[in-house]
C-alpha positions in Angstrom: 43.1 72.8 62.7 42.2 74.0 59.3 43.9 70.6 58.0 42.3 68.2 59.8 38.7 69.8 58.9 40.0 69.5 55.4 40.4 65.8 55.9 37.3 65.5 57.9 35.2 66.4 54.8 37.4 64.6 52.1 37.0 61.3 54.4 33.2 62.2 54.6 32.6 62.9 50.8 34.4 59.7 49.8 32.0 58.1 52.6 28.9 59.1 50.9 30.6 58.6 47.3 30.8 54.7 48.2 27.4 54.4 49.8 25.6 55.6 46.5 27.6 53.1 44.5 26.5 50.2 46.8 23.0 51.9 46.9 22.8 51.8 43.2 24.3 48.1 43.1 21.9 47.2 45.4 19.0 48.7 43.4 20.5 47.0 40.6 20.0 44.0 42.2 16.6 44.1 44.0 14.5 46.9 42.0 10.7 47.4 42.8 9.3 49.9 40.1 6.2 50.7 40.3 5.7 49.8 36.6 6.5 46.4 36.6 4.4 45.4 33.5 6.9 47.5 31.5 9.9 47.3 33.8 12.4 44.5 33.6 13.5 43.6 37.0 17.0 42.2 37.8 16.5 39.3 40.3 20.0 37.7 40.8 23.0 37.1 38.6 26.7 36.0 40.0 28.6 39.0 39.0 27.2 42.7 37.5 28.5 44.8 35.1 27.4 48.3 33.4 28.1 49.7 30.3 27.4 53.1 29.3 27.1 53.1 25.2 26.2 57.0 24.9 24.0 59.6 26.9 20.9 57.6 26.6 21.9 54.2 26.3 23.3 52.4 29.7 23.6 48.5 29.4 23.5 45.9 32.3 25.7 42.9 31.8 24.5 40.3 34.3 27.0 36.9 34.1 26.7 33.8 35.7 23.1 32.2 36.5 21.5 35.4 35.5 17.8 36.0 36.3 15.1 39.0 35.6 11.7 38.9 35.8 8.9 41.0 34.3 5.3 40.6 36.1 4.6 37.1 35.8 7.3 36.4 33.1 11.0 35.3 34.4 13.9 34.9 32.5 16.6 32.9 32.8 20.5 32.2 31.5 23.9 32.2 31.3 24.4 35.8 30.9 21.9 38.5 30.6 22.3 41.8 28.5 19.6 44.2 29.5 18.6 48.0 28.4 16.4 48.9 31.5 15.4 52.1 29.5 14.0 50.1 26.3 13.3 47.6 28.2 15.1 44.9 26.1 17.2 41.8 27.1 19.3 39.7 25.2 19.8 36.3 26.8 22.8 33.8 26.0 23.2 30.1 26.8 20.6 27.8 28.7 17.6 30.0 28.3 14.6 29.8 30.1 11.6 31.6 30.0 8.6 30.8 33.1 5.4 32.5 31.6 3.2 32.6 34.9 3.9 29.2 36.0 2.2 27.5 33.0 4.1 27.8 29.7 8.3 27.0 29.9 10.3 27.7 27.0 13.8 27.0 26.3 16.5 27.7 23.9 20.1 29.1 23.7 19.5 32.4 22.6 16.6 34.7 23.4 16.2 38.4 22.4 13.1 39.4 24.4 11.3 43.0 24.1 9.7 44.1 27.3 7.0 46.7 26.1 5.3 44.3 23.5 6.3 41.0 25.4 7.8 39.6 22.4 10.3 36.7 22.9 12.7 35.6 20.1 14.5 32.2 20.6 16.5 30.5 18.4 18.8 27.1 18.7 17.5 24.2 20.1 14.3 25.7 20.7 11.6 23.6 23.7 8.4 25.4 24.4 6.0 23.0 26.5 2.4 23.6 28.5 2.6 20.4 30.6 0.6 18.5 28.3 2.9 18.8 24.6 6.0 20.0 23.6 7.3 22.2 20.6 10.6 21.8 19.3 12.3 23.9 16.7 15.1 26.1 16.1 13.3 29.4 15.4 10.5 30.3 17.4 8.5 34.0 17.8 6.4 33.7 20.9 4.1 36.4 21.8 4.0 36.1 25.6 1.0 39.2 25.7 -1.1 37.2 23.3 -0.1 33.7 24.4 0.8 33.0 20.2 4.0 31.2 19.3 5.3 30.8 15.9 7.5 28.9 13.6 8.3 29.2 10.5 11.5 27.4 9.2 10.5 23.9 10.3 9.6 21.9 13.4 7.6 19.5 15.5 5.1 18.9 18.3 5.5 15.7 21.0 2.1 15.2 22.8 2.8 11.6 24.3 3.3 9.1 21.4 1.9 11.7 18.9 4.3 13.7 16.6 3.1 16.2 14.2 5.8 18.3 12.4 5.5 21.1 9.4 7.4 23.5 8.1 5.5 26.5 9.7 2.9 26.5 12.7 1.1 28.7 14.9 0.5 27.7 18.7 -2.3 29.1 21.1 -1.5 29.1 24.8 -4.6 29.9 26.2 -6.7 27.1 23.6 -3.6 24.3 23.9 -4.6 24.8 19.7 -2.1 24.6 17.5 -2.7 25.5 13.5 0.1 23.7 11.1 0.9 24.5 7.7 2.9 23.5 4.8 4.1 19.8 4.9 2.5 18.6 7.9 3.0 15.0 8.9 1.2 13.5 12.0 2.5 10.0 13.2 1.2 7.7 16.0 1.1 4.0 16.9 -2.8 4.0 15.3 -2.4 6.4 12.5 -0.1 8.2 10.2 -1.8 11.5 8.5 0.0 13.8 6.2 -1.7 17.2 4.9 -1.2 20.7 3.7 -3.0 22.1 6.9 -3.8 20.9 10.2 -5.5 21.9 13.6 -4.4 20.0 17.0 -5.2 20.2 19.9 -2.8 19.1 22.6 -5.3 18.8 25.6 -7.8 17.5 24.1 -6.1 15.5 21.2 -8.3 16.1 18.5 -6.9 16.7 14.8 -9.1 19.0 12.9 -8.9 18.8 9.0 -8.8 22.0 6.7 -7.3 21.1 3.4 -6.6 17.7 1.5 -5.9 15.0 3.9 -4.5 11.8 3.6 -4.8 9.1 6.9 -3.3 5.6 7.1 -4.4 3.7 10.3 -2.6 0.6 11.5 -4.9 -1.8 10.0 -4.1 -0.2 6.3 -7.2 1.3 5.9 -6.9 4.6 4.2 -8.9 7.9 4.7 -9.0 10.7 2.2 -11.0 14.0 3.6 -10.7 17.7 3.1 -12.4 18.6 6.4 -13.4 17.2 9.5 -11.9 15.9 13.2 -10.2 13.0 14.6 -10.2 12.5 18.2 -6.8 10.6 18.2 -7.6 9.6 22.0 -10.8 8.2 22.1 -11.0 7.3 17.9 -14.0 8.9 17.4 -13.8 10.9 13.8 -16.2 13.2 12.2 -15.5 13.8 8.0 -17.3 16.1 5.4 -17.1 17.3 1.8 -17.1 13.6 0.0 -14.8 11.6 2.6 -13.4 8.6 1.2 -12.5 5.5 3.4 -10.6 2.4 1.5 -8.8 -0.5 2.7 -7.7 -4.1 0.4 -11.3 -5.2 0.7 -13.7 -2.6 0.4 -14.4 1.5 -0.4 -16.2 3.7 1.5 -17.4 7.0 -0.2 -20.3 10.0 1.4 -21.2 13.5 1.7 -20.5 12.9 5.6 -18.8 9.8 7.8 -18.6 9.2 11.1 -16.1 6.3 12.7 -16.1 4.9 16.4 -12.8 3.1 16.3 -14.2 0.9 19.3 -17.2 -0.2 18.2 -15.4 -0.3 14.2 -18.4 1.2 13.1 -18.9 3.3 9.6 -21.6 5.7 9.4 -21.9 7.2 6.0 -24.7 10.0 5.4 -25.8 11.5 2.3 -24.9 10.1 -1.4 -23.1 7.4 0.5 -21.5 4.3 -1.7 -19.7 1.1 -0.7 -17.6 -0.8 -3.2 -17.3 -4.8 -1.8 -14.3 -5.3 -4.5 -13.6 -8.5 -3.2 -17.3 -10.2 -3.8 -18.0 -7.5 -7.1 -20.8 -5.5 -5.2 -21.6 -2.1 -4.8 -24.1 -0.2 -2.1 -25.7 2.9 -2.7 -27.8 4.9 -0.5 -28.2 8.2 1.8 -27.3 6.1 5.2 -24.9 3.3 5.5 -23.8 1.5 8.5 -21.0 -0.2 8.5 -19.2 -2.6 11.0 -15.9 -3.2 9.8 -15.3 -5.9 12.8 -17.8 -8.2 11.5 -17.5 -7.4 7.9 -21.3 -6.2 7.6 -23.2 -3.1 6.2 -26.5 -1.6 6.7 -28.1 0.5 3.6 -31.1 2.9 4.4 -32.9 5.9 2.9 -33.3 4.6 -0.4 -30.6 1.9 -0.9 -29.3 -0.1 -3.7 -27.1 -2.9 -4.2 -25.6 -3.3 -7.6 -23.8 -7.0 -8.1 -21.7 -6.7 -11.1 -19.8 -9.9 -12.5 -18.7 -11.0 -16.1 -19.7 -7.5 -17.4 -23.4 -7.4 -16.3 -25.1 -6.0 -13.5 -28.1 -6.8 -11.2 -29.7 -3.8 -9.1 -31.6 -4.4 -5.9 -33.5 -1.9 -3.9 -35.2 -1.6 -0.8 -36.6 0.1 2.1 -33.4 -1.6 4.3 -30.6 -3.9 2.8 -28.3 -5.5 4.7 -24.8 -7.4 4.0 -23.4 -9.7 6.1 -20.2 -11.9 6.1 -19.5 -15.6 7.0 -15.7 -17.0 6.3 -16.2 -20.8 4.8 -13.6 -23.4 4.7 -14.0 -25.3 1.8 -11.9 -28.2 3.0 -14.3 -28.6 5.7 -17.3 -27.2 4.3 -18.2 -25.5 7.0 -18.5 -21.7 8.1 -15.9 -20.4 10.6 -16.7 -18.2 13.1 -15.3 -17.1 16.3 -16.3 -16.6 20.2 -16.2 -13.2 21.4 -15.4 -14.2 25.2 -15.8 -11.1 26.4 -19.7 -10.7 25.1 -20.4 -14.2 24.8 -21.1 -13.9 21.5 -20.4 -15.2 17.8 -18.7 -13.5 15.2 -17.2 -13.8 12.1 -13.3 -14.3 11.8 -12.7 -11.4 9.0 -9.0 -10.7 9.9 -8.5 -13.6 7.2 -11.1 -13.1 4.6 -10.5 -14.6 1.2 -12.3 -15.6 -1.8 -13.9 -18.5 0.3 -15.7 -15.6 2.2 -19.6 -15.7 1.9 -21.4 -12.5 1.7 -25.0 -12.6 2.0 -27.7 -10.0 1.6 -30.8 -9.1 3.3 -34.0 -7.1 1.6 -36.6 -5.9 3.9 -39.7 -4.2 2.4 -40.1 -2.7 -0.9 -37.6 -5.0 -2.5 -36.9 -4.3 -6.3 -34.6 -6.4 -8.8 -33.4 -5.4 -12.0 -31.5 -6.9 -14.4 -31.7 -7.0 -18.2 -32.7 -10.5 -18.4 -35.2 -10.9 -15.6 -37.2 -8.1 -13.2 -38.7 -9.5 -9.6 -40.1 -7.3 -6.8 -40.9 -8.8 -3.4 -41.4 -7.7 0.5 -38.3 -9.2 1.7 -35.1 -11.0 -0.3 -32.3 -13.1 0.6 -29.1 -13.8 -1.5 -25.9 -15.4 -1.1 -23.0 -15.9 -2.8 -22.6 -19.4 -1.9 -25.4 -20.3 -4.4 -26.2 -17.0 -6.1 -30.1 -17.4 -5.6 -32.4 -14.8 -4.7 -34.8 -15.7 -2.0 -38.0 -13.7 -2.4 -40.7 -13.8 0.6 -44.4 -12.7 0.7 -46.3 -12.6 -2.8 -43.2 -12.0 -4.6 -43.7 -11.3 -8.8 -41.2 -12.0 -11.0 -40.9 -10.7 -14.8 -38.6 -12.3 -17.6 -39.5 -11.1 -21.4 -43.3 -11.3 -21.7 -44.0 -13.7 -19.2 -44.8 -13.4 -15.2 -44.7 -15.6 -12.1 -45.9 -14.8 -8.9 -46.4 -17.2 -5.5 -45.9 -17.0 -1.8 -42.6 -17.7 -1.7 -39.8 -18.2 -4.6 -36.3 -19.3 -5.3 -34.6 -17.7 -8.5 -31.1 -19.5 -9.4 -28.9 -17.5 -11.3 -25.6 -17.9 -13.1 -23.3 -15.3 -14.2 -25.8 -12.9 -13.6 -29.0 -14.4 -15.5 -31.7 -16.4 -14.4 -30.9 -20.3 -14.2 -34.0 -21.6 -12.5 -37.0 -20.2 -10.8 -38.8 -22.3 -8.2 -42.1 -21.2 -6.4 -43.6 -22.5 -3.3 -47.3 -22.1 -2.8 -50.1 -20.4 -5.1 -48.0 -20.5 -7.9 -49.4 -18.4 -10.8 -47.5 -17.9 -14.1 -49.2 -15.7 -16.9 -47.8 -15.5 -20.9 -49.1 -12.0 -22.2 -50.4 -12.5 -25.5 -52.1 -9.1 -26.5 -53.9 -7.1 -23.7 -57.2 -9.4 -24.1 -55.3 -12.4 -24.4 -53.3 -14.2 -21.7 -52.0 -18.0 -21.3 -52.2 -18.5 -17.6 -51.0 -21.5 -15.5 -51.6 -22.1 -12.0 -50.6 -24.6 -9.3 -49.6 -25.4 -5.7 -45.7 -25.4 -7.3 -44.0 -24.1 -10.0 -40.3 -24.9 -11.7 -39.4 -23.0 -14.6 -36.0 -23.6 -16.4 -33.8 -20.9 -18.6 -31.7 -21.0 -21.3 -29.7 -18.1 -22.4 -31.5 -16.1 -19.6 -35.2 -16.5 -21.5 -37.8 -19.4 -20.0 -37.2 -22.7 -21.9 -39.5 -25.0 -19.9 -42.0 -24.9 -16.8 -43.5 -27.6 -15.0 -46.4 -26.7 -12.9 -48.0 -28.9 -10.1 -51.4 -28.9 -8.0 -54.0 -30.5 -6.8 -55.1 -29.3 -9.5 -52.8 -27.6 -12.1 -55.0 -25.6 -14.2 -54.1 -23.6 -17.5 -55.8 -21.4 -19.6 -53.8 -21.3 -23.1 -54.4 -20.1 -26.4 -53.4 -22.2 -29.0 -51.8 -21.4 -32.7 -52.2 -23.2 -36.2 -49.5 -23.6 -38.5 -49.5 -19.9 -39.7 -49.6 -18.6 -36.2 -53.1 -18.0 -36.1 -55.3 -18.1 -32.7 -57.8 -21.3 -33.0 -59.6 -21.0 -29.9 -58.9 -20.8 -26.0 -57.9 -24.1 -24.1 -58.7 -24.5 -20.7 -57.7 -27.4 -18.9 -56.8 -29.3 -15.7 -54.6 -31.9 -14.3 -52.5 -33.2 -11.5 -48.9 -31.6 -13.3 -48.9 -29.1 -16.3 -45.7 -29.2 -18.8 -44.7 -25.9 -20.8 -42.5 -25.5 -23.6 -41.5 -22.3 -25.2 -39.6 -21.7 -28.7 -38.4 -17.9 -29.9 -39.3 -16.7 -26.2 -43.0 -18.0 -26.9 -45.2 -20.2 -25.2 -45.3 -23.1 -28.0 -47.1 -26.2 -26.1 -48.5 -27.5 -23.2 -48.6 -30.9 -22.0 -50.9 -32.2 -18.9 -50.8 -35.5 -17.1 -53.5 -37.3 -15.0 -56.8 -36.3 -14.5 -56.7 -34.2 -17.5 -60.1 -32.4 -17.9 -60.5 -29.4 -20.1 -62.6 -27.5 -22.2 -61.4 -26.2 -26.2 -63.3 -23.2 -27.0 -64.0 -21.4 -30.3 -61.9 -17.7 -30.5 -65.2 -16.2 -31.0 -67.1 -18.0 -28.5 -65.0 -18.0 -25.5 -67.1 -17.3 -22.1 -65.6 -14.3 -20.6 -66.2 -15.8 -17.3 -63.3 -18.9 -18.5 -60.6 -16.4 -19.8 -59.0 -15.8 -16.8 -58.4 -17.9 -14.2 -58.9 -17.5 -10.3 -56.6 -14.8 -8.6 -55.2 -13.5 -11.8 -54.1 -10.4 -11.6 -51.2 -8.7 -14.5 -49.2 -6.5 -12.0 -47.1 -5.0 -15.0 -47.3 -1.4 -13.2 -45.1 -2.8 -10.1 -42.4 -4.4 -12.7 -39.5 -2.2 -12.7 -38.9 -0.9 -16.4 -35.1 0.7 -16.5 -32.4 0.6 -13.1 -33.2 4.3 -12.8 -36.2 3.4 -11.4 -34.6 1.9 -8.3 -32.8 4.9 -7.4 -35.7 7.2 -7.6 
């Protein structure tokens, strides 16, 4: 009887031992700790093995389709070595981290520190947020802060946009990536190189915080230090004296804004446009450039500089505009193309060559300065086709001591020097001798011809044409004042001085002794010496 009781006790003891072991294994497969934010829970494995290293260290090894979980973070792998006391897990082979079903990370090796929720991933690392994918071989990912970093090279792929760099920091909450060292962004439309760059994978906006070079598909190059570029919409904003250049122009300004769809580039603050093809510079505090039509508009104290043959002509006004026409020299016609979408005519700038004709418009307060000529007017038109300045609404022209005014005038130039001046209606020319004496010629029209940049010959026609002229004797002494009118008057200059006057048809005049000249006869009607309006130097045009 005692032997039977003893046998039953032994079997009962073994039974409880077996139950305890099975219960322990069950808990190993499905724990429900209270502090799930600290404890790593075993979810699944094909096989489980436990190894005690010392009295304080026990490792659990999950082999085959291993899965563990901490709060909303799930770790997958071929095998996992887990220390539940320290909340440290090492994952080997086909590593996958799913963080709150929003961020997925993959690699071949992972060391996970559960207390800090920091993951150290190596070899073929891939992190994706559904918008973009980050690739590297060594990544540190803080799941608590949502910040991932690499420092041994990597890349981010966002659609057709690829960014590579030596270092990068990824912020999962804002979808921003901060790239550092040898940053290179490639896109079907752009190629960007920088030392540092911020990029948002959701908005596809690149933010520049260091010297950056941007090359677009058309060959245009942007150099900037700060700004933003929306690669999705093609809208950009740059600061800090950004420069844009292509095969025909260079643009610089304190602030540049660009819209790819419209092709408009806006420059704010100390803007400068250099048209190397037509040898023209535009300066202004606001410049709008239409890349598609090859035009630009300058406001806020704009100045245009036409430079050729080591000489420059400066033009200022309230508003200056420059447009481009394509000229077919063989057919002798301007080439335009029709925009069927907007039903408008546009210049074909894609084949712009030296045959292209650039024209300029000036509005309100136009001023022109060159060493050999100066002029002012309300508005102006100039074309590289004929190098003619067309001045409208009471323009005034100066050359040496000569002033010419009228309703409208055409100034023909050659190699930046005046060649011919034609004045329409109410022509009036004044040649200043001193503060009290002025040679004057007035008529309906005036034609002046120049030699070596100086007035050589003038013809005035009118009904009648009139003059006030102070002739000199052989000793260059004034002998009197001649006031004469006729149908036409010719004036000849010698050494920049008025030398001879000829009258034609219906001539009627009077010669007055110099000391007996009537005061009311000294000046022709509408006489006005306007030297106060004359630009004295090129710097005046920038004021």
